[in-house]
GUKOL-254162 format. One record per residue: residue number from 1; residue in one letter; x, y, z of N, C-alpha, C in turn. Coordinates in steps of 0.05 Angstrom, whole numbers, plus 5000, padded with zeros to 4 digits. Layout:
// residues N
{num=NUM | residuo=a | n.px=X | n.py=Y | n.pz=Z | ca.px=X | ca.py=Y | ca.pz=Z | c.px=X | c.py=Y | c.pz=Z} $
...
END
This chain:
// residues 62
{num=1 | residuo=m | n.px=2302 | n.py=0979 | n.pz=4330 | ca.px=2293 | ca.py=0956 | ca.pz=4347 | c.px=2270 | c.py=0966 | c.pz=4364} $
{num=2 | residuo=s | n.px=2249 | n.py=0950 | n.pz=4366 | ca.px=2226 | ca.py=0958 | ca.pz=4382 | c.px=2228 | c.py=0946 | c.pz=4410} $
{num=3 | residuo=r | n.px=2211 | n.py=0956 | n.pz=4428 | ca.px=2211 | ca.py=0946 | ca.pz=4455 | c.px=2198 | c.py=0919 | c.pz=4457} $
{num=4 | residuo=l | n.px=2205 | n.py=0905 | n.pz=4479 | ca.px=2194 | ca.py=0878 | ca.pz=4483 | c.px=2170 | c.py=0879 | c.pz=4501} $
{num=5 | residuo=f | n.px=2169 | n.py=0898 | n.pz=4520 | ca.px=2148 | ca.py=0899 | ca.pz=4540 | c.px=2130 | c.py=0923 | c.pz=4536} $
{num=6 | residuo=i | n.px=2105 | n.py=0920 | n.pz=4545 | ca.px=2085 | ca.py=0942 | ca.pz=4543 | c.px=2076 | c.py=0950 | c.pz=4571} $
{num=7 | residuo=y | n.px=2072 | n.py=0976 | n.pz=4575 | ca.px=2066 | ca.py=0986 | ca.pz=4601 | c.px=2039 | c.py=1001 | c.pz=4601} $
{num=8 | residuo=t | n.px=2030 | n.py=1009 | n.pz=4624 | ca.px=2004 | ca.py=1021 | ca.pz=4627 | c.px=2001 | c.py=1046 | c.pz=4609} $
{num=9 | residuo=k | n.px=2021 | n.py=1063 | n.pz=4608 | ca.px=2020 | ca.py=1087 | ca.pz=4592 | c.px=2017 | c.py=1080 | c.pz=4562} $
{num=10 | residuo=d | n.px=2030 | n.py=1058 | n.pz=4554 | ca.px=2028 | ca.py=1049 | ca.pz=4526 | c.px=1999 | c.py=1041 | c.pz=4520} $
{num=11 | residuo=v | n.px=1987 | n.py=1026 | n.pz=4538 | ca.px=1960 | ca.py=1016 | ca.pz=4535 | c.px=1941 | c.py=1040 | c.pz=4534} $
{num=12 | residuo=q | n.px=1946 | n.py=1061 | n.pz=4550 | ca.px=1929 | ca.py=1085 | ca.pz=4550 | c.px=1930 | c.py=1098 | c.pz=4522} $
{num=13 | residuo=v | n.px=1953 | n.py=1100 | n.pz=4511 | ca.px=1957 | ca.py=1113 | ca.pz=4485 | c.px=1943 | c.py=1096 | c.pz=4463} $
{num=14 | residuo=l | n.px=1947 | n.py=1070 | n.pz=4464 | ca.px=1936 | ca.py=1052 | ca.pz=4443 | c.px=1906 | c.py=1050 | c.pz=4444} $
{num=15 | residuo=t | n.px=1894 | n.py=1050 | n.pz=4468 | ca.px=1866 | ca.py=1044 | ca.pz=4471 | c.px=1849 | c.py=1069 | c.pz=4477} $
{num=16 | residuo=g | n.px=1862 | n.py=1090 | n.pz=4487 | ca.px=1847 | ca.py=1114 | ca.pz=4495 | c.px=1834 | c.py=1111 | c.pz=4522} $
{num=17 | residuo=k | n.px=1841 | n.py=1091 | n.pz=4537 | ca.px=1830 | ca.py=1086 | ca.pz=4564 | c.px=1846 | c.py=1103 | c.pz=4584} $
{num=18 | residuo=g | n.px=1834 | n.py=1106 | n.pz=4607 | ca.px=1847 | ca.py=1120 | ca.pz=4629 | c.px=1868 | c.py=1102 | c.pz=4642} $
{num=19 | residuo=k | n.px=1882 | n.py=1112 | n.pz=4662 | ca.px=1903 | ca.py=1097 | ca.pz=4675 | c.px=1893 | c.py=1072 | c.pz=4689} $
{num=20 | residuo=t | n.px=1871 | n.py=1075 | n.pz=4704 | ca.px=1860 | ca.py=1052 | ca.pz=4719 | c.px=1850 | c.py=1031 | c.pz=4700} $
{num=21 | residuo=a | n.px=1835 | n.py=1038 | n.pz=4679 | ca.px=1825 | ca.py=1019 | ca.pz=4660 | c.px=1847 | c.py=1005 | c.pz=4645} $
{num=22 | residuo=a | n.px=1868 | n.py=1020 | n.pz=4638 | ca.px=1891 | ca.py=1008 | ca.pz=4624 | c.px=1905 | c.py=0988 | c.pz=4642} $
{num=23 | residuo=h | n.px=1908 | n.py=0995 | n.pz=4667 | ca.px=1921 | ca.py=0976 | ca.pz=4686 | c.px=1904 | c.py=0951 | c.pz=4690} $
{num=24 | residuo=r | n.px=1878 | n.py=0955 | n.pz=4691 | ca.px=1860 | ca.py=0931 | ca.pz=4694 | c.px=1862 | c.py=0913 | c.pz=4670} $
{num=25 | residuo=l | n.px=1864 | n.py=0925 | n.pz=4646 | ca.px=1867 | ca.py=0909 | ca.pz=4622 | c.px=1893 | c.py=0893 | c.pz=4623} $
{num=26 | residuo=i | n.px=1914 | n.py=0906 | n.pz=4631 | ca.px=1940 | ca.py=0892 | ca.pz=4633 | c.px=1938 | c.py=0869 | c.pz=4652} $
{num=27 | residuo=m | n.px=1925 | n.py=0873 | n.pz=4675 | ca.px=1922 | ca.py=0852 | ca.pz=4695 | c.px=1904 | c.py=0829 | c.pz=4684} $
{num=28 | residuo=a | n.px=1884 | n.py=0836 | n.pz=4669 | ca.px=1867 | ca.py=0815 | ca.pz=4657 | c.px=1882 | c.py=0799 | c.pz=4636} $
{num=29 | residuo=i | n.px=1900 | n.py=0812 | n.pz=4621 | ca.px=1916 | ca.py=0798 | ca.pz=4602 | c.px=1935 | c.py=0779 | c.pz=4616} $
{num=30 | residuo=k | n.px=1948 | n.py=0789 | n.pz=4637 | ca.px=1967 | ca.py=0773 | ca.pz=4652 | c.px=1953 | c.py=0749 | c.pz=4664} $
{num=31 | residuo=k | n.px=1929 | n.py=0753 | n.pz=4674 | ca.px=1913 | ca.py=0731 | ca.pz=4686 | c.px=1907 | c.py=0710 | c.pz=4664} $
{num=32 | residuo=s | n.px=1900 | n.py=0719 | n.pz=4640 | ca.px=1893 | ca.py=0700 | ca.pz=4619 | c.px=1918 | c.py=0684 | c.pz=4610} $
{num=33 | residuo=f | n.px=1942 | n.py=0695 | n.pz=4613 | ca.px=1966 | ca.py=0681 | ca.pz=4606 | c.px=1979 | c.py=0668 | c.pz=4630} $
{num=34 | residuo=n | n.px=1965 | n.py=0667 | n.pz=4653 | ca.px=1976 | ca.py=0655 | ca.pz=4678 | c.px=2003 | c.py=0667 | c.pz=4686} $
{num=35 | residuo=k | n.px=2005 | n.py=0693 | n.pz=4684 | ca.px=2029 | ca.py=0707 | ca.pz=4692 | c.px=2025 | c.py=0719 | c.pz=4720} $
{num=36 | residuo=q | n.px=2046 | n.py=0720 | n.pz=4735 | ca.px=2045 | ca.py=0733 | ca.pz=4761 | c.px=2045 | c.py=0763 | c.pz=4758} $
{num=37 | residuo=k | n.px=2036 | n.py=0778 | n.pz=4778 | ca.px=2032 | ca.py=0807 | ca.pz=4776 | c.px=2058 | c.py=0822 | c.pz=4770} $
{num=38 | residuo=f | n.px=2081 | n.py=0812 | n.pz=4780 | ca.px=2106 | ca.py=0826 | ca.pz=4776 | c.px=2120 | c.py=0819 | c.pz=4750} $
{num=39 | residuo=v | n.px=2110 | n.py=0800 | n.pz=4734 | ca.px=2122 | ca.py=0793 | ca.pz=4709 | c.px=2112 | c.py=0812 | c.pz=4687} $
{num=40 | residuo=p | n.px=2131 | n.py=0824 | n.pz=4672 | ca.px=2122 | ca.py=0843 | ca.pz=4652 | c.px=2106 | c.py=0830 | c.pz=4629} $
{num=41 | residuo=l | n.px=2089 | n.py=0846 | n.pz=4617 | ca.px=2073 | ca.py=0838 | ca.pz=4595 | c.px=2087 | c.py=0844 | c.pz=4569} $
{num=42 | residuo=t | n.px=2088 | n.py=0825 | n.pz=4551 | ca.px=2102 | ca.py=0830 | ca.pz=4525 | c.px=2082 | c.py=0842 | c.pz=4505} $
{num=43 | residuo=v | n.px=2093 | n.py=0856 | n.pz=4486 | ca.px=2077 | ca.py=0868 | ca.pz=4465 | c.px=2062 | c.py=0846 | c.pz=4450} $
{num=44 | residuo=q | n.px=2075 | n.py=0823 | n.pz=4445 | ca.px=2063 | ca.py=0801 | ca.pz=4431 | c.px=2038 | c.py=0790 | c.pz=4446} $
{num=45 | residuo=e | n.px=2040 | n.py=0787 | n.pz=4472 | ca.px=2018 | ca.py=0778 | ca.pz=4488 | c.px=1995 | c.py=0798 | c.pz=4487} $
{num=46 | residuo=f | n.px=2001 | n.py=0824 | n.pz=4488 | ca.px=1981 | ca.py=0845 | ca.pz=4486 | c.px=1966 | c.py=0842 | c.pz=4459} $
{num=47 | residuo=c | n.px=1981 | n.py=0839 | n.pz=4438 | ca.px=1969 | ca.py=0837 | ca.pz=4411 | c.px=1952 | c.py=0812 | c.pz=4409} $
{num=48 | residuo=e | n.px=1961 | n.py=0789 | n.pz=4419 | ca.px=1945 | ca.py=0765 | ca.pz=4418 | c.px=1919 | c.py=0768 | c.pz=4433} $
{num=49 | residuo=y | n.px=1919 | n.py=0781 | n.pz=4456 | ca.px=1895 | ca.py=0784 | ca.pz=4472 | c.px=1875 | c.py=0804 | c.pz=4459} $
{num=50 | residuo=t | n.px=1886 | n.py=0826 | n.pz=4450 | ca.px=1868 | ca.py=0847 | ca.pz=4439 | c.px=1861 | c.py=0843 | c.pz=4410} $
{num=51 | residuo=g | n.px=1876 | n.py=0827 | n.pz=4396 | ca.px=1871 | ca.py=0823 | ca.pz=4367 | c.px=1882 | c.py=0846 | c.pz=4350} $
{num=52 | residuo=l | n.px=1898 | n.py=0863 | n.pz=4361 | ca.px=1910 | ca.py=0885 | ca.pz=4346 | c.px=1934 | c.py=0874 | c.pz=4331} $
{num=53 | residuo=s | n.px=1940 | n.py=0885 | n.pz=4309 | ca.px=1963 | ca.py=0877 | ca.pz=4293 | c.px=1989 | c.py=0885 | c.pz=4307} $
{num=54 | residuo=l | n.px=2008 | n.py=0867 | n.pz=4307 | ca.px=2034 | ca.py=0873 | ca.pz=4319 | c.px=2048 | c.py=0897 | c.pz=4305} $
{num=55 | residuo=a | n.px=2045 | n.py=0899 | n.pz=4279 | ca.px=2058 | ca.py=0921 | ca.pz=4264 | c.px=2046 | c.py=0948 | c.pz=4273} $
{num=56 | residuo=v | n.px=2020 | n.py=0949 | n.pz=4277 | ca.px=2006 | ca.py=0974 | ca.pz=4285 | c.px=2015 | c.py=0982 | c.pz=4313} $
{num=57 | residuo=v | n.px=2016 | n.py=0963 | n.pz=4331 | ca.px=2024 | ca.py=0968 | ca.pz=4358 | c.px=2053 | c.py=0978 | c.pz=4360} $
{num=58 | residuo=v | n.px=2071 | n.py=0964 | n.pz=4346 | ca.px=2099 | ca.py=0972 | ca.pz=4346 | c.px=2102 | c.py=1000 | c.pz=4334} $
{num=59 | residuo=e | n.px=2088 | n.py=1006 | n.pz=4314 | ca.px=2089 | ca.py=1033 | ca.pz=4302 | c.px=2081 | c.py=1055 | c.pz=4321} $
{num=60 | residuo=h | n.px=2061 | n.py=1049 | n.pz=4337 | ca.px=2051 | ca.py=1069 | ca.pz=4356 | c.px=2069 | c.py=1071 | c.pz=4381} $
{num=61 | residuo=l | n.px=2085 | n.py=1051 | n.pz=4386 | ca.px=2103 | ca.py=1052 | ca.pz=4409 | c.px=2129 | c.py=1067 | c.pz=4403} $
{num=62 | residuo=k | n.px=2134 | n.py=1074 | n.pz=4379 | ca.px=2159 | ca.py=1088 | ca.pz=4372 | c.px=2158 | c.py=1117 | c.pz=4381} $
END
């Protein structure tokens, strides 16, 4: 079973960005989905925003 939520460290690994840039990306995605800051970001939302394949992201999160 894979995880439901994606975190800053995951975004760093997937994109090669630093901590601050990864956090800013997460905040931009949350803003585009009209989510509040404290609501977690799902892997599906990350994939929709970035255009990455869900299968590729889930594989790298293992």
